[in-house]
Rosetta silent file (secondary structure, phi, psi, omega in degrees, C-alpha in Angstrom):
SEQUENCE: MKYDFDLKKMCPATYAFHVIGGKWNLPILAILSENETIRYNELKRRLHGITSTMLTNCLKELIDYGIVHREQFNEVPPRVEYSLTPSGMKLVPLIESIVGWGQDNMMSSLNNTSSTY
SCORE:     score description
SCORE:     0.000 S_00000001
   1 L     0.000  130.946 -178.657  -48.878  -14.038  -61.789 S_00000001
   2 L   -79.285  134.206  179.318  -45.394  -15.406  -61.235 S_00000001
   3 L   -66.070  129.759  179.057  -45.122  -18.303  -58.812 S_00000001
   4 L   -93.742  119.239 -179.056  -43.234  -17.276  -55.663 S_00000001
   5 L  -133.107  156.027 -178.453  -40.834  -19.965  -54.528 S_00000001
   6 L   -98.862  109.039 -178.153  -38.032  -20.231  -51.994 S_00000001
   7 H   -59.798  -31.644 -177.849  -34.779  -21.208  -53.720 S_00000001
   8 H   -65.762  -26.281 -177.493  -33.251  -22.319  -50.418 S_00000001
   9 H  -101.242   -0.199 -172.562  -35.893  -25.035  -50.042 S_00000001
  10 L   -96.957  138.351  172.688  -36.020  -26.100  -53.683 S_00000001
  11 L   -68.082  140.851  179.740  -34.382  -29.137  -55.211 S_00000001
  12 H   -56.960  -36.531  178.670  -32.125  -28.152  -58.162 S_00000001
  13 H   -66.235  -39.648  178.107  -34.104  -30.409  -60.525 S_00000001
  14 H   -63.090  -42.093  177.374  -37.359  -28.748  -59.472 S_00000001
  15 H   -60.508  -46.380 -179.046  -35.807  -25.343  -60.140 S_00000001
  16 H   -59.835  -45.709  179.554  -34.624  -26.452  -63.600 S_00000001
  17 H   -68.164  -31.242  175.957  -38.068  -27.774  -64.528 S_00000001
  18 H   -63.097  -43.027 -177.736  -39.657  -24.600  -63.161 S_00000001
  19 H   -68.286  -45.220 -176.355  -37.452  -22.491  -65.452 S_00000001
  20 H   -90.899   -8.639 -177.684  -37.975  -24.540  -68.630 S_00000001
  21 L   -73.786 -175.004 -176.917  -41.530  -25.607  -67.811 S_00000001
  22 L    92.306  166.618 -175.088  -44.717  -23.985  -68.926 S_00000001
  23 L   -67.209  -36.134 -169.191  -46.388  -24.109  -72.285 S_00000001
  24 L  -111.261  -20.833 -174.640  -44.020  -21.777  -74.151 S_00000001
  25 H   -60.085  -47.652 -178.900  -40.608  -21.683  -72.438 S_00000001
  26 H   -64.852  -45.127  175.603  -39.301  -24.948  -73.867 S_00000001
  27 H   -60.462  -38.171  177.080  -40.459  -24.184  -77.447 S_00000001
  28 H   -62.255  -47.641 -179.632  -38.871  -20.713  -77.188 S_00000001
  29 H   -63.852  -37.296  178.943  -35.618  -22.215  -75.943 S_00000001
  30 H   -63.449  -43.510  178.840  -35.686  -24.880  -78.657 S_00000001
  31 H   -66.730  -42.850  178.081  -36.024  -22.242  -81.388 S_00000001
  32 H   -62.634  -33.324 -179.363  -33.321  -20.083  -79.821 S_00000001
  33 H   -69.191  -21.518  179.709  -31.030  -23.126  -79.654 S_00000001
  34 L   -88.400   -7.857 -174.849  -31.353  -23.528  -83.440 S_00000001
  35 L  -132.737  139.928  175.879  -30.380  -19.894  -84.141 S_00000001
  36 L   -64.847  -47.385  172.679  -27.420  -17.775  -83.096 S_00000001
  37 L  -141.118  157.043  177.863  -29.754  -14.774  -82.852 S_00000001
  38 E  -149.694  142.402  178.778  -33.397  -14.282  -83.770 S_00000001
  39 E   -86.027  157.832 -174.618  -35.641  -11.261  -83.997 S_00000001
  40 H   -54.178  -50.600 -175.592  -38.917  -10.992  -82.105 S_00000001
  41 H   -65.320  -35.039  176.966  -41.237  -11.252  -85.122 S_00000001
  42 H   -66.639  -42.095  177.543  -39.402  -14.293  -86.504 S_00000001
  43 H   -61.767  -45.489  179.367  -39.651  -15.993  -83.120 S_00000001
  44 H   -62.532  -40.324  179.881  -43.370  -15.162  -82.914 S_00000001
  45 H   -62.646  -34.950 -177.601  -43.951  -16.457  -86.451 S_00000001
  46 H   -82.735  -14.221  178.339  -42.362  -19.807  -85.560 S_00000001
  47 L  -102.044   85.484 -175.650  -44.407  -20.201  -82.356 S_00000001
  48 L   -62.082  124.785  174.922  -47.853  -20.943  -83.753 S_00000001
  49 L    95.857   -7.687 -179.823  -50.635  -19.733  -81.480 S_00000001
  50 L   -82.422  141.496  176.306  -48.628  -17.585  -79.057 S_00000001
  51 L   -86.528  160.669  177.988  -49.878  -14.055  -78.406 S_00000001
  52 H   -60.522  -41.030  179.794  -47.548  -11.054  -78.418 S_00000001
  53 H   -62.932  -44.779 -179.192  -48.207  -10.490  -74.720 S_00000001
  54 H   -65.038  -43.167  179.134  -47.393  -14.089  -73.827 S_00000001
  55 H   -62.268  -44.821  178.890  -44.192  -14.088  -75.905 S_00000001
  56 H   -60.115  -45.456 -179.904  -43.068  -10.817  -74.333 S_00000001
  57 H   -64.055  -42.944  179.714  -43.765  -12.134  -70.816 S_00000001
  58 H   -64.201  -43.358  179.093  -41.979  -15.437  -71.456 S_00000001
  59 H   -63.006  -42.700  177.775  -38.935  -13.680  -72.916 S_00000001
  60 H   -59.809  -42.722  179.805  -38.782  -11.293  -69.940 S_00000001
  61 H   -63.545  -44.450 -179.958  -38.940  -14.253  -67.558 S_00000001
  62 H   -67.818  -32.417  174.292  -36.183  -16.129  -69.407 S_00000001
  63 H   -66.374  -44.154  178.729  -34.068  -12.958  -69.431 S_00000001
  64 H   -60.166  -34.898  177.961  -34.606  -12.606  -65.663 S_00000001
  65 L   -76.785   -8.365  179.236  -33.399  -16.201  -65.203 S_00000001
  66 L    80.521   20.756 -177.337  -30.244  -15.347  -67.165 S_00000001
  67 L   -98.888  -30.910 -178.260  -30.983  -17.850  -69.933 S_00000001
  68 E  -118.892  141.964  176.846  -31.867  -15.440  -72.753 S_00000001
  69 E  -110.267  136.242  176.979  -30.044  -12.275  -73.817 S_00000001
  70 E  -113.996  125.210  177.719  -31.858   -9.322  -75.391 S_00000001
  71 E  -120.769  124.060  179.518  -29.861   -6.911  -77.511 S_00000001
  72 E  -106.485  130.408 -179.671  -31.395   -3.673  -78.730 S_00000001
  73 E  -102.518  137.238  179.731  -29.722   -1.817  -81.588 S_00000001
  74 L   -83.198   78.722 -179.613  -29.989    1.949  -81.900 S_00000001
  75 L  -131.122  165.492  173.207  -31.262    1.948  -85.457 S_00000001
  76 L  -120.654  119.268   -4.843  -34.257    3.270  -87.314 S_00000001
  77 L   -69.827  159.170 -178.826  -36.440    1.260  -87.343 S_00000001
  78 L   -60.267  145.539  179.002  -35.467   -0.237  -83.973 S_00000001
  79 E  -129.310  132.502  177.695  -34.042   -3.745  -84.050 S_00000001
  80 E  -128.336  133.958  177.829  -34.021   -6.222  -81.154 S_00000001
  81 E  -124.988  147.095  179.223  -32.416   -9.659  -81.247 S_00000001
  82 E  -117.281  145.292  177.387  -32.629  -12.527  -78.791 S_00000001
  83 E  -152.377  166.635  175.968  -30.067  -15.230  -78.160 S_00000001
  84 E   -80.900  141.695  172.562  -29.136  -17.787  -75.545 S_00000001
  85 L   -78.772  172.373  173.914  -26.671  -16.765  -72.859 S_00000001
  86 H   -55.493  -37.478  176.310  -23.811  -19.131  -71.927 S_00000001
  87 H   -64.677  -40.985  177.424  -26.102  -20.465  -69.183 S_00000001
  88 H   -65.825  -35.548  178.727  -28.850  -20.972  -71.761 S_00000001
  89 H   -63.982  -28.811  177.517  -26.424  -22.760  -74.093 S_00000001
  90 L   -66.360  -20.357  178.446  -25.847  -25.332  -71.346 S_00000001
  91 L   -79.905  -17.435 -174.152  -29.524  -26.267  -71.718 S_00000001
  92 H   -56.032  -49.238  178.530  -29.171  -27.166  -75.425 S_00000001
  93 H   -61.434  -33.885  178.084  -28.072  -30.800  -74.877 S_00000001
  94 H   -68.368  -41.815  177.874  -30.895  -31.216  -72.368 S_00000001
  95 H   -62.022  -44.202  178.804  -33.443  -29.759  -74.788 S_00000001
  96 H   -61.378  -40.148  178.035  -32.181  -32.088  -77.518 S_00000001
  97 H   -65.395  -42.312  179.458  -32.507  -35.049  -75.144 S_00000001
  98 H   -63.599  -43.905  178.708  -36.036  -34.055  -74.134 S_00000001
  99 H   -62.871  -44.397  178.447  -37.067  -33.666  -77.787 S_00000001
 100 H   -60.856  -43.800  177.859  -35.493  -37.034  -78.643 S_00000001
 101 H   -61.348  -43.532  178.971  -37.253  -38.726  -75.746 S_00000001
 102 H   -60.828  -43.167  178.815  -40.544  -37.173  -76.843 S_00000001
 103 H   -63.301  -40.210 -178.353  -40.067  -38.382  -80.407 S_00000001
 104 H   -70.914  -31.492 -169.442  -39.246  -41.896  -79.218 S_00000001
 105 H  -112.226  -15.589 -173.369  -42.107  -42.187  -76.744 S_00000001
 106 H   -62.984  -48.262 -176.354  -44.989  -39.968  -77.823 S_00000001
 107 H   -65.612  -43.394 -179.989  -46.595  -42.299  -80.346 S_00000001
 108 H   -66.277  -34.888  177.758  -46.398  -45.396  -78.159 S_00000001
 109 H   -67.017  -42.796  178.140  -47.793  -43.429  -75.230 S_00000001
 110 H   -63.587  -40.803  178.971  -50.670  -42.121  -77.349 S_00000001
 111 H   -65.018  -39.890 -179.511  -51.422  -45.629  -78.607 S_00000001
 112 H   -68.713  -40.729 -177.123  -51.421  -47.065  -75.073 S_00000001
 113 H   -75.422  -30.874 -178.249  -53.695  -44.402  -73.574 S_00000001
 114 H   -69.401  -27.005 -178.848  -56.228  -44.450  -76.401 S_00000001
 115 H   -85.368  -15.414 -176.934  -56.923  -48.141  -75.877 S_00000001
 116 H   -95.423  -11.725 -177.388  -57.384  -47.857  -72.099 S_00000001
 117 L  -111.373    0.000    0.000  -60.008  -45.087  -72.014 S_00000001
């Protein structure tokens, strides 16, 4: 079930984190940011543990937000490719920063929490 929120009452940062948050949205966006276009099965193969239903739902949500573009080609067999929209491309530096921060801080955070519990 999609969370119902009022954009008029929402802080822009909260909206941004809502869009990129969740277990799979950020990994999907990170993979899309590394590729000009990518097909569904390749994306699914690179997202270890995601189900087809979950990937489809996440992609639909990101398309609805205007971050991901879906292009279907009239070929046999059918071909569908996904890419970032211009709005989605604006997220790339932010994704890179988040990944960099995670790389810099994850190990020290894990070391600190393991000794306190």
